C-alpha positions in Angstrom: 18.4 46.7 -10.1 21.3 45.0 -11.7 20.2 41.6 -10.3 16.7 42.3 -11.8 18.3 41.5 -15.2 18.9 37.9 -14.0 16.0 37.6 -11.5 12.9 39.7 -11.5 12.2 39.8 -7.8 10.0 42.6 -6.5 10.8 41.8 -2.9 14.5 42.1 -3.5 14.1 45.4 -5.4 11.9 46.9 -2.7 14.3 45.7 0.0 17.3 47.3 -1.7 15.4 50.6 -2.2 14.5 50.7 1.5 18.1 50.0 2.6 19.4 52.7 0.3 16.9 55.2 1.8 17.7 54.1 5.4 14.3 52.6 6.0 13.6 49.4 7.9 13.0 46.2 5.9 9.8 44.5 7.2 9.9 40.9 8.3 7.3 39.9 5.7 9.4 41.4 3.0 12.5 39.5 4.1 10.4 36.3 4.4 8.9 36.7 0.9 12.4 37.3 -0.6 13.7 34.1 1.0 10.8 32.1 -0.3 11.4 33.5 -3.8 15.1 32.8 -3.5 14.4 29.3 -2.3 12.1 28.7 -5.3 14.5 30.0 -7.9 17.8 28.7 -6.5 18.5 25.4 -8.3 21.3 23.2 -9.4 21.5 21.1 -12.6 20.6 17.5 -11.9 19.8 14.4 -14.1 16.1 14.4 -14.7 15.7 18.1 -13.9 17.1 20.9 -11.8 16.8 20.4 -8.0 16.0 23.2 -5.5 18.6 24.2 -2.9 17.4 25.8 0.3 19.2 29.1 0.8 19.3 28.4 4.5 21.3 25.3 3.9 23.8 27.1 1.7 24.1 29.8 4.4 24.6 27.3 7.1 27.2 25.4 5.1 29.1 28.7 4.7 28.7 30.1 8.3 29.5 27.1 10.4 32.5 25.5 8.7 33.7 29.0 7.7 33.6 30.2 11.3 35.5 27.1 12.4 38.2 27.6 9.7 38.7 31.3 10.6 38.9 30.4 14.3 41.9 28.1 13.6 44.1 31.2 12.9 44.8 32.1 16.5 43.1 32.7 19.9 41.9 36.2 18.9 40.2 34.9 15.8 38.7 32.0 17.7 37.0 34.5 20.1 36.0 36.8 17.3 34.6 34.2 14.9 32.5 32.4 17.5 31.2 35.6 19.1 30.2 37.0 15.7 28.6 33.7 14.7 26.5 33.5 17.9 25.4 37.2 17.7 24.4 36.8 14.0 22.4 33.6 14.8 20.7 35.4 17.7 19.7 38.3 15.5 18.4 36.0 12.8 16.5 33.9 15.3 14.5 37.0 16.1 13.9 38.2 12.6 13.4 34.9 10.7 11.0 32.9 12.8 9.6 30.7 10.1 12.9 29.9 8.2 14.4 26.4 8.0 17.8 28.0 8.3 18.1 27.2 12.0 17.3 23.5 11.6 19.9 23.5 8.8 22.4 25.1 11.2 21.8 22.4 13.8 22.2 19.6 11.1 25.4 21.2 9.7 26.8 21.7 13.3 26.1 18.1 14.3 27.8 16.7 11.2 30.8 19.1 11.3 31.6 18.4 15.0 31.3 14.6 14.4 33.5 14.6 11.3 36.2 16.7 12.8 36.3 14.5 15.8 36.4 11.2 13.9 38.7 12.3 11.0 41.1 14.6 12.9 41.1 13.8 16.6 40.7 10.0 16.6 43.6 9.5 14.1 46.0 10.9 16.7 45.6 7.4 18.3 45.3 8.7 21.8 41.6 7.9 22.2 40.6 4.4 23.2 38.0 2.4 21.2 35.5 2.3 24.1 35.8 6.1 24.6 35.0 6.6 20.9 32.0 4.2 21.2 30.7 6.0 24.3 30.8 9.3 22.5 29.1 7.8 19.4 26.3 6.3 21.5 25.7 9.5 23.4 25.7 11.5 20.1 23.2 9.1 18.4 21.0 9.0 21.5 20.9 12.8 21.5 19.9 12.9 17.8 17.3 10.1 18.4 15.6 12.0 21.2 15.5 15.2 19.2 13.9 13.4 16.3 11.4 11.8 18.7 10.4 15.2 20.0 9.7 16.4 16.5 7.8 13.2 15.7 5.5 13.6 18.7 4.7 17.1 17.6 3.7 15.9 14.1 1.5 13.2 15.6 -0.8 16.0 16.9 -1.4 17.4 13.4 -5.1 17.6 12.7 -6.2 17.2 16.3 -9.0 19.7 17.3 -10.1 20.2 20.9 -9.9 22.8 23.7 -6.5 21.6 24.9 -4.6 22.5 21.7 -3.9 25.5 19.6 -2.6 26.1 16.1 1.0 27.2 15.7 1.6 29.2 12.5 5.4 28.6 12.7 5.4 24.8 12.6 1.9 24.7 11.0 0.5 22.1 13.3 -1.8 21.8 16.4 0.1 21.8 19.7 -0.8 21.8 23.4 -1.8 25.3 24.8 1.4 25.9 26.8 3.8 24.8 24.1 6.6 27.1 22.9 8.1 27.1 19.4 11.8 26.3 19.0 13.3 27.5 15.7 16.4 25.3 16.2 14.4 22.0 15.9 11.5 23.5 13.8 8.8 22.4 16.2 7.0 23.3 19.4 7.9 21.9 22.8 5.2 21.2 25.3 3.8 18.6 27.6 3.6 16.1 24.7 7.4 16.1 24.1 9.1 18.1 26.8 10.7 15.1 28.5 12.4 13.7 25.4 13.4 17.2 24.3 15.1 17.9 27.6 16.7 14.4 27.5 18.1 15.2 24.0 19.6 18.4 25.5 21.2 16.6 28.4 22.6 13.9 26.1 23.9 16.6 23.8 25.6 18.3 26.8 27.2 15.1 27.9 28.3 14.0 24.4 29.8 17.5 23.5 31.6 17.9 26.9 32.9 14.3 26.7 34.2 14.8 23.1 35.7 18.1 24.0 37.5 16.6 27.0 38.8 13.7 24.9 40.0 16.2 22.2 41.7 18.6 24.7 43.5 15.8 26.6 44.7 14.5 23.2 46.2 17.7 21.7 47.1 19.5 25.0 49.3 18.4 27.9 46.9 16.5 30.3 47.1 15.9 34.0 45.6 13.1 35.9 42.6 13.9 38.2 41.7 10.4 39.4 42.9 7.1 38.0 42.0 7.3 34.3 40.2 10.7 34.4 42.3 13.3 32.7 41.9 17.1 32.2 43.8 19.4 29.8 46.6 21.5 31.4 48.7 23.4 28.8 47.2 24.2 25.3 49.6 27.0 24.4 50.9 25.4 21.2 47.7 24.2 19.6 47.7 26.9 16.9 51.1 25.8 15.5 49.7 23.1 13.3 46.4 23.1 11.4 45.3 19.7 12.6 45.8 20.6 16.2 44.2 24.0 15.8 41.1 22.5 14.0 40.7 19.9 16.8 41.1 22.6 19.5 38.6 25.0 17.9 36.1 22.1 17.5 36.5 21.4 21.2 35.9 25.0 22.1 32.9 25.1 19.8 31.5 22.0 21.4 32.0 23.5 24.9 30.3 26.7 24.0 27.3 24.9 22.5 27.1 22.7 25.6 27.1 25.8 27.8 24.2 27.3 25.8 22.3 24.0 26.0 22.8 23.9 29.8 21.3 27.4 30.1 18.4 26.3 27.9 17.7 23.2 30.1 17.8 25.3 33.3 15.4 27.8 31.8 13.0 25.1 30.6 13.0 23.4 34.0 12.4 26.8 35.8 9.6 27.6 33.3 8.0 24.2 33.9 8.1 24.6 37.7 6.5 28.1 37.4 3.8 26.8 35.1 2.9 24.0 37.5 2.6 26.3 40.5 0.1 28.4 38.5 
């Protein structure tokens, strides 16, 4: 009610009333509130105020904020990332049409890359060709992801018996397609190959950068010739630069593990669909 003095939003008022009375806030009410917030949230800009997506602001707060909290110690690393993933999982079930998840992916991609390039590489332990390999894998992953989205948009306006309309991405897609909120599009026979390729490239780039980071800030041991693995990382929380690099590596490994599970699920789902 106090916020109504600054912003007359019926959806916000009704949501607060329901929360105070212990009632469930419907998904349509949450969606309408986010749309209203997105329309009214603006920043001053030459030539007129510009809109700011609430999802982008939330992503810019959640992702870097969780990483910074995780640099305190091992306990906070576990707590911050566990809380982050649980929150994102909950939101993915309740905010199906929001661009927030795409914003989270964009912020995550940029954050991981910047920390690696501006904190890990300056330790001067990573060779130039290793950095180039990571960069190429990273760019290839992003390129395949964008190609998967582009192929979905190319089906827009197509009408026949082999397609259906997806209300989430507001486009026509093949019948057996499934919507992914993290890239804001459907994945089906038209783009499954490039989508899975983007996931595999993402796994490789994240695991490679994590290994480079951990063997830089931790005590490494030689596995075979120039192949190193981290051994002792007990002192990484002593200095902020080391802690930030270590947390970034842990974050990368956790994402690569989730991507691997997603790839295995998609491959299994594809095999089951073909047998039917």
